[in-house]
N, C-alpha and C positions, 0 to 999 in steps of 0.2 A: 691457532697456534700450529707451528710446524712440528711434525713428529721426528723428522730426520735431523740428525746432528749437523749435517752439512749446511743447514740454514741458520746456524747460530755461531757466534764468535766463541772460539775455544778459550779465549782469555777471560772474558767476563760472563760467558754462558748466557748471554742475552740474544734474542732473535735479531737478525738483520732487519732493517727497515729502509724505506726509501727516503726517510727524513733524518732521523737522529743517528741511526746505526747503519750507515751506508757501507756495504761490503767493498773493501779496497784490497787490491792485489799487490803484494810485494814482488820484488824482482825474482825471488825464488819460487813464485807461483802460489804461495800460501796466502789465504785470505783472512782478514780480520776486520772488525768494525773500525771506523774512522776514529772514534774517541779513544779506543785502546791504543791505536797506532800513535795518536798524539801524545798519550801518556808515556809510551815507550821511546819516543823520539828524543835524540840528543842533538844539541846544536854545538858545532865545533867550527867557529869562524864562519866561512861562507858555505859550509856543508852541513846538512841535516842528515843524520843517519838513524836507521831503525834496525835493530838486530831481531831477526825473526824468532819468536818464542818457541817455534818447533824445531827448526834446523840450524839456527844461529847465523844464517847467511845475512850479511849486512847490505841493506839497501841504502844507497846514498842519493840525495837530491840537493838541488841548490837551496840554500837557506832563504833566498828571495821568494821561493815558491812555497805555498802552503802544502801540507801533505795531501789534502784532497785535490789540489791543483796539480800535484806531481805524480800521483798514483792513479792508475786506472780503476774503474769500477768493475767488479766481477759481474759481467752481464748475464752469465748463466744463472747466478743467484738472483740478480736484479729482476730478470724476467719471471722467475718462479715466484717472487714476492707478489707481483701483480696478478699472476694467474691464480695463486692461492687465495688472495683476497676476493677475486671475482667469483671463484668457485664457492667460497664460504658464504658470501652474502650479496647476490646480485640485486636483491631488493633494496639494499641499503642505499644504493645510488638514487633510486626512485624516492626513498624517504628523505634523503638529503635535498633533493630537488624540491620536494613539497615543502620542506622546512624553510628553504630559502625563499620560496614564493610567499609563504605565510609571513615571514619576517619583513619582506619588502612591502606587502600589503598593509601590515600593521603599522609600519613607520610612515606610510602615506596618510 
């Protein structure tokens, strides 16, 4: 788990992840997880807008794009997620590899 608040969404208080809670950046430079941004988004004709929960700046995108497709990933946080996991459990990758090998052997 991350100790620093900068690695969690201030809306839902969950940690960012590389799968479910991808850190996305609004045009005001504030970052929130993708599910929270989806819940905050409003569709108005051909425009989708999100009002930042911190500064109220409105980010607009085309409605034809999904929010994940229209907003950048916060790469500073993204990179830290990977580094943190590698520091926490470098052995877990070896364990995963062994488990995969065992599963393949058992199915043959």
